[in-house]
C-alpha positions in Angstrom: -17.1 -27.1 -13.4 -14.1 -29.4 -11.8 -14.4 -29.7 -8.7 -11.8 -27.9 -6.5 -9.6 -29.8 -4.2 -6.7 -29.9 -1.4 -4.4 -32.2 -4.2 -5.2 -29.9 -6.9 -3.9 -26.8 -5.3 -1.1 -28.2 -3.6 0.3 -29.7 -7.6 -0.3 -25.5 -8.2 1.9 -25.0 -5.1 4.4 -27.8 -7.0 5.1 -26.2 -9.7 5.3 -22.1 -8.2 8.4 -20.5 -8.8 8.1 -18.1 -5.8 7.8 -21.0 -3.0 11.5 -20.6 -1.7 10.7 -16.9 -0.8 8.0 -18.7 2.1 11.0 -20.1 4.1 12.5 -16.2 4.2 9.4 -15.6 6.6 8.5 -16.2 10.2 5.2 -17.8 9.6 4.0 -18.9 12.9 3.1 -22.7 13.2 -0.4 -23.4 12.7 -1.7 -19.9 11.5 -2.4 -19.2 8.1 -1.7 -15.7 7.3 -4.0 -13.6 4.7 -3.5 -9.7 6.1 -0.3 -9.1 4.3 -2.5 -6.0 2.6 -2.7 -4.9 6.0 0.7 -5.5 7.7 3.5 -7.6 5.7 4.9 -10.5 8.3 8.3 -10.3 9.6 11.6 -11.6 7.3 13.8 -13.6 8.9 16.7 -11.7 7.6 15.3 -8.7 9.4 16.4 -9.0 12.9 20.0 -9.5 11.8 20.0 -6.2 9.8 18.3 -4.5 13.0 21.1 -5.7 15.3 23.7 -5.0 13.2 22.4 -1.4 12.3 22.4 -0.9 16.3 25.5 -2.5 17.3 27.7 -1.8 14.4 26.4 1.6 12.9 24.9 2.9 15.9 26.7 1.4 19.1 30.3 1.4 17.2 29.6 4.0 14.3 27.8 6.6 16.3 27.5 9.9 14.8 30.3 9.1 11.9 27.2 6.9 10.4 25.8 9.6 9.0 28.3 9.9 6.7 30.3 6.4 6.8 26.8 4.2 7.0 25.4 6.2 4.3 22.5 7.5 6.8 21.9 10.9 5.5 21.4 9.4 1.8 19.2 6.4 2.9 15.8 8.1 2.3 16.9 8.6 -1.4 19.0 5.2 -2.3 16.0 3.3 -0.7 13.7 5.5 -2.5 15.5 4.6 -5.9 14.9 0.9 -5.1 11.4 1.2 -4.2 11.5 3.0 -7.6 12.3 0.5 -9.6 9.0 -1.4 -7.9 6.8 0.9 -9.3 8.6 2.0 -11.9 9.7 5.4 -11.0 13.5 6.4 -12.6 16.2 7.3 -10.0 15.6 10.4 -8.3 12.0 10.5 -8.2 11.1 8.9 -5.0 12.2 9.4 -1.4 11.4 7.5 1.6 9.9 9.8 4.2 7.2 10.5 7.5 4.0 8.5 6.9 1.4 8.4 4.4 -0.9 10.8 6.0 1.9 13.3 5.9 2.7 12.4 2.8 -0.8 13.2 1.2 -0.6 16.7 2.7 2.7 17.6 1.8 1.7 16.5 -1.9 -1.8 18.3 -2.1 -0.3 21.3 -1.0 2.1 20.9 -3.6 -0.2 20.3 -6.3 -2.6 23.5 -5.4 0.0 25.7 -5.4 1.4 24.2 -9.1 -2.6 25.0 -9.7 -3.3 28.4 -8.2 -6.1 29.3 -10.1 -8.0 26.0 -8.9 -9.7 24.9 -6.3 -11.2 21.4 -6.3 -9.5 18.3 -5.5 -11.3 14.9 -6.4 -12.0 11.8 -5.2 -13.5 8.7 -4.7 -16.0 8.9 -1.7 -15.0 5.5 -1.0 -10.9 6.1 -0.9 -9.2 5.1 2.6 -10.1 7.6 4.7 -7.1 9.4 5.7 -6.3 10.7 2.7 -10.2 12.4 2.6 -9.4 13.6 6.1 -6.1 15.4 5.4 -7.5 16.8 2.1 -10.5 18.2 4.4 -7.5 19.8 6.7 -5.3 21.6 4.2 -8.7 23.0 2.4 -9.5 24.5 6.3 -6.2 25.5 7.0 -5.5 27.3 3.6 -9.2 28.8 4.2 -8.7 30.1 0.2 -12.5 28.1 -0.7 -11.0 24.8 -1.8 -13.2 21.7 -1.8 -12.8 18.1 -1.8 -15.2 16.7 -4.1 -16.4 13.1 -3.6 -17.6 11.0 -6.3 -18.1 7.4 -7.8 -15.4 5.6 -9.5 -17.3 6.0 -12.5 -18.6 9.3 -12.0 -14.4 10.4 -12.0 -14.1 11.7 -15.6 -17.4 13.9 -15.4 -16.4 15.1 -12.2 -12.6 16.7 -14.0 -13.7 20.1 -14.9 -11.9 23.3 -15.4 -11.9 24.0 -11.7 -10.0 20.6 -10.4 -6.5 21.4 -9.4 -5.6 17.7 -8.3 -7.0 14.3 -9.0 -6.4 12.1 -5.8 -7.4 8.1 -6.2 -5.7 4.9 -4.4 -4.9 2.8 -7.5 -6.1 -0.3 -5.9 -8.9 0.0 -3.5 -8.5 -0.8 -0.1 -12.0 -2.4 0.4 -12.6 -4.5 -3.0 -9.6 -4.7 -4.0 -10.6 -3.0 -7.6 -7.9 -1.6 -9.5 -8.0 1.4 -11.3 -6.3 1.5 -15.4 -3.5 3.8 -13.8 -2.6 4.9 -17.5 -6.3 6.0 -18.6 -6.9 7.6 -15.8 -3.7 9.7 -15.6 -4.7 10.8 -18.5 -7.9 11.6 -18.3 -6.7 14.1 -15.2 -4.1 16.1 -17.6 -6.6 16.1 -20.5 -8.6 18.1 -18.2 -5.7 20.1 -17.0 -5.8 18.9 -13.3 -2.6 16.8 -11.5 -2.8 13.5 -10.9 -1.9 12.0 -7.1 -2.0 7.9 -6.8 -1.7 6.3 -3.6 -0.2 2.7 -3.7 -0.7 1.6 -0.3 -2.3 -1.5 -1.9 0.1 -1.3 -5.0 3.4 -1.5 -4.2 5.2 -4.9 -4.4 1.7 -6.0 -5.2 0.5 -5.4 -8.2 2.7 -4.5 -11.6 2.7 -0.4 -11.1 4.4 2.2 -14.0 4.3 5.6 -12.5 6.8 7.1 -15.1 5.1 5.4 -17.9 1.4 6.6 -17.0 2.9 10.1 -16.8 2.2 10.3 -13.3 2.8 13.4 -11.1 2.5 12.8 -7.6 2.4 9.4 -5.9 2.5 8.5 -2.0 2.7 4.6 -0.7 3.2 2.8 2.7 6.2 0.4 3.6 4.3 -1.9 6.1 1.6 -3.9 3.7 3.6 -5.5 1.0 6.8 -4.3 1.6 7.1 -5.9 4.7 8.9 -3.0 6.6 7.3 -3.8 10.1 4.4 -1.8 11.7 4.8 2.0 11.0 7.1 1.3 8.7 7.8 4.9 7.3 6.1 5.6 3.9 7.3 7.2 0.6 6.7 9.6 -2.1 7.1 10.5 -5.9 7.1 13.2 -7.5 7.7 13.4 -11.7 10.7 15.1 -12.9 8.6 16.6 -15.2 7.8 18.9 -11.9 10.4 18.8 -9.4 11.9 22.3 -10.1 8.3 24.1 -9.4 7.5 21.7 -6.7 6.9 23.4 -3.5 5.8 21.7 -0.3 4.6 23.3 2.7 6.7 21.1 5.7 9.9 22.9 4.7 12.2 21.3 7.4 15.9 21.5 7.3 16.4 18.1 5.3 14.6 19.5 2.3 16.8 22.7 2.4 19.8 22.9 -0.5 22.3 23.0 2.3 21.1 21.8 5.7 24.5 21.9 7.1 25.1 25.7 6.8 22.5 26.3 9.1 20.8 29.5 7.6 18.1 31.4 8.3 16.0 31.5 5.5 14.8 28.1 3.7 16.2 27.6 -0.1 14.6 24.6 -1.2 16.9 21.6 -2.6 17.1 20.2 -5.6 15.0 17.5 -7.1 13.3 14.7 -5.0 15.2 16.2 -1.8 12.9 19.0 -1.7 9.9 16.5 -0.9 12.1 15.2 2.1 11.1 17.5 5.9 13.0 15.8 9.3 15.7 13.9 10.1 15.3 10.2 8.6 14.2 7.5 11.0 17.5 5.0 10.4 16.0 2.0 11.8 13.2 1.6 10.7 14.3 2.8 7.1 16.8 -0.6 7.8 14.2 -2.5 8.3 12.6 -1.7 5.5 15.1 -2.3 3.1 14.7 -5.6 4.0 11.6 -6.5 2.8 12.1 -3.8 -0.4 15.6 -5.6 -1.3 13.6 -9.1 -0.9 10.8 -7.9 -3.6 13.6 -6.8 -5.8 14.9 -10.4 -6.1 11.6 -11.8 -7.2 10.3 -11.6 -11.0 7.6 -9.2 -11.3 5.8 -11.1 -13.9 5.6 -14.0 -11.7 4.5 -12.4 -8.8 1.6 -10.9 -11.1 0.4 -14.6 -12.2 0.9 -15.9 -8.7 -1.5 -13.1 -7.1 -4.0 -13.4 -9.8 -4.0 -17.0 -9.6 -4.2 -17.2 -5.5 -7.6 -15.1 -6.1 -9.0 -17.7 -8.8 -8.4 -20.3 -6.2 -10.0 -18.2 -3.8 -12.9 -17.2 -5.3 -13.4 -20.9 -6.8 -13.2 -22.2 -3.2 -15.5 -20.1 -1.9 -18.5 -20.5 -4.4 -17.9 -24.2 -3.9 -17.7 -24.3 0.0 -19.7 -21.4 1.0 -22.4 -21.4 -1.4 -25.6 -20.2 0.8 -24.1 -19.0 3.3 -24.4 -15.2 2.8 -21.1 -14.4 1.3 -21.1 -11.3 -1.7 -18.3 -10.8 -3.4 -17.0 -7.7 -3.8 -13.5 -8.4 -5.4 -13.7 -7.7 -9.5 -14.1 -11.1 -11.6 -11.7 -9.2 -14.4 -8.1 -10.1 -13.4 -7.1 -6.7 -15.3 -8.8 -4.9 -12.6 -7.9 -6.9 -9.3 -4.9 -6.0 -7.2 -3.9 -8.7 -4.9 -6.7 -9.6 -2.1 -10.1 -10.9 -2.2 -13.0 -9.2 -0.5 -16.4 -10.4 0.6 -19.4 -8.8 2.2 -21.5 -10.6 5.2 -23.8 -8.7 7.4 -21.7 -10.8 10.2 -18.3 -10.0 8.8 -16.9 -8.9 12.0 -18.2 -11.5 13.9 -17.1 -14.0 11.3 -13.9 -12.5 10.9 -13.0 -12.5 14.5 -14.2 -16.4 14.7 -12.2 -17.3 11.7 -9.0 -15.9 13.5 -9.8 -17.8 16.5 -8.9 -20.6 14.1 -5.8 -20.0 13.2 -7.0 -18.0 10.1 -5.8 -14.6 9.8 -7.4 -12.0 7.5 -9.1 -8.6 8.6 -12.8 -6.8 8.7 -13.5 -3.1 7.1 -16.7 -1.4 8.0 -19.3 -1.9 7.8 -19.5 -5.6 6.7 -16.3 -6.1 4.6 -14.2 -9.6 5.2 -10.5 -9.1 3.5 -8.0 -11.8 2.5 -4.5 -10.2 1.5 -2.8 -12.7 -1.1 1.3 -11.9 -1.0 2.4 -14.2 -3.6 5.7 -14.3 -1.5 4.6 -16.8 1.1 0.8 -17.6 0.5 0.3 -20.8 -1.1 -2.3 -22.4 -3.2 -3.0 -24.9 0.1 -3.3 -22.0 2.4 -6.3 -20.8 0.1 -8.0 -24.0 0.5 -7.5 -24.5 4.1 -8.9 -20.7 4.6 -12.2 -21.2 2.9 -12.8 -24.9 4.1 -12.0 -23.6 7.8 -14.4 -20.5 7.1 -16.8 -23.1 5.8 -16.7 -24.8 9.0 -17.2 -21.6 10.7 -20.3 -20.8 9.0 -22.1 -24.4 9.3 -20.7 -24.7 13.2 -22.5 -21.4 13.9 -19.9 -20.4 16.2 -19.2 -16.9 14.8 -22.8 -16.0 16.3 -21.1 -16.4 20.2 -20.8 -13.2 22.0 -17.4 -13.8 22.4 -16.7 -12.8 18.6 -19.2 -9.8 19.0 -17.1 -7.6 21.0 -15.2 -5.1 19.2 -11.6 -4.3 19.6 -9.7 -0.9 18.8 -8.0 -2.5 15.3 -10.5 -4.4 13.2 
């Protein structure tokens, strides 16, 4: 096998059609940022967009901006733009709330649409908030609902006649393994269940076609690959096929058919608006729309091609530079089953990642032993990947990761 070199990585970068996007981000000098699958970096256009929203829309327009600046429709106009990234037609996506709140809303709606069924199926390794919200909903309803946790391989067999909904994360947050959305959705429907997809590690990172796959429901967040900023609003999708029978439990005023009629009784709005709850966070949405519009300008095919190529470079560099150091690849070698990250297991994972961060290479750690590296094609280069792996190799060779300071746990890992 040809030995990988930094020069070979530089040659790949020289032919990169996405290279100009890197200059659109604030990337600190001396830092290689490989954690965009947890928090995207700051687009340079965001501060100015927020300044305009604060000084003009809020400062000068005041309350008039609900109409004049389109604030009241922003959950839906921005939702339609996100829809273009995830294969969702106009009027099927709304920006609202957090991912956790949206999981609760979507699962409650799914159970109401399948009243004779009492089971939610998910993976035991799904992102914990999805599982916690399902557990909390079942306890709140107190009608014998059950969360059934299985492995990815066991999902088809778990889809019995008692299953109301199958809830899966499209790209596994730990390993980067990606489900076949269309095939899994067909299996759920064949069993009479509704399909709920979590797109937290998919939107803006991998090709998604919710409408084409026949998905019923989906949720996703705005602060990872969409670069909307810490705590950016989430979004949710409700297919046209179920919108008029869809009922979610958090019936706030914005989801009312006529919010400014101020009626004492709730009447659900038509379409996707009934999936919303309260007053939208306008400043947060203004920040998010910068990241979304930026992603919409990038050719989808080029994004996917570079994402896969970056992963191949990373894995080849790891095999070459860290062989015998105890790293075990968790991410699928099959490109069709891979999201936009690579993950490795190592018994010293937490301390190794802290030592790596101290050297300016930022990834993250997930319990019990996983080192994660996000590969956002808009700003990550092949040279960055090479330098990151070489730095990791130096951390291992020096043994510095064994220093006590790197074992001290912060609240956020």
